[in-house]
C-alpha positions in Angstrom: -0.1 0.0 -0.1 1.5 3.2 -1.2 2.1 6.0 1.3 -0.5 8.3 0.2 -3.1 5.5 0.1 -2.3 5.3 4.2 -3.0 8.7 5.1 -5.4 9.4 2.8 -3.8 12.1 0.6 -3.7 12.7 -2.8 -1.1 11.1 -5.1 2.3 13.1 -6.0 1.9 14.4 -9.5 4.2 12.7 -11.8 7.4 14.0 -12.9 7.8 14.7 -16.6 10.6 12.5 -18.3 13.4 14.1 -19.6 12.0 13.1 -23.3 8.9 14.8 -22.4 10.6 18.6 -22.5 12.2 19.7 -25.6 14.5 22.1 -23.9 14.4 24.9 -26.1 11.9 26.8 -23.9 9.4 28.2 -26.7 6.5 25.8 -25.3 3.9 27.5 -23.7 3.4 26.1 -21.4 6.4 23.9 -21.1 5.7 20.3 -19.3 7.5 21.8 -16.5 4.9 24.6 -15.6 2.4 22.5 -16.0 4.0 20.3 -13.5 5.4 22.4 -11.2 1.8 24.1 -11.0 0.3 20.9 -10.2 3.3 20.2 -7.4 2.0 23.2 -6.0 -1.9 22.4 -5.7 -1.0 19.0 -4.6 1.3 20.8 -1.7 -1.7 23.0 -0.7 -3.9 19.8 -0.5 -1.6 18.1 1.6 -0.9 20.7 3.8 -5.2 21.5 4.1 -5.5 17.9 4.8 -2.4 17.8 7.5 -4.3 20.7 9.1 -7.7 19.0 8.9 -6.2 15.7 10.8 -4.8 18.4 13.4 -7.9 19.9 14.3 -9.6 16.3 14.3 -7.5 15.3 16.7 -7.2 18.2 19.4 
């Protein structure tokens, strides 16, 4: 069982493969831009879930 399943948190976004990015810098949005946006959203969700758990345990 994965860690996110055990603690009921969403799965972390999958990091793009090296070949997913052309490296040219002209793609808008770049696969890395999309990844980092999803990663920020994921971190926010995890923090929110942790705070909810803390409030439930008080």
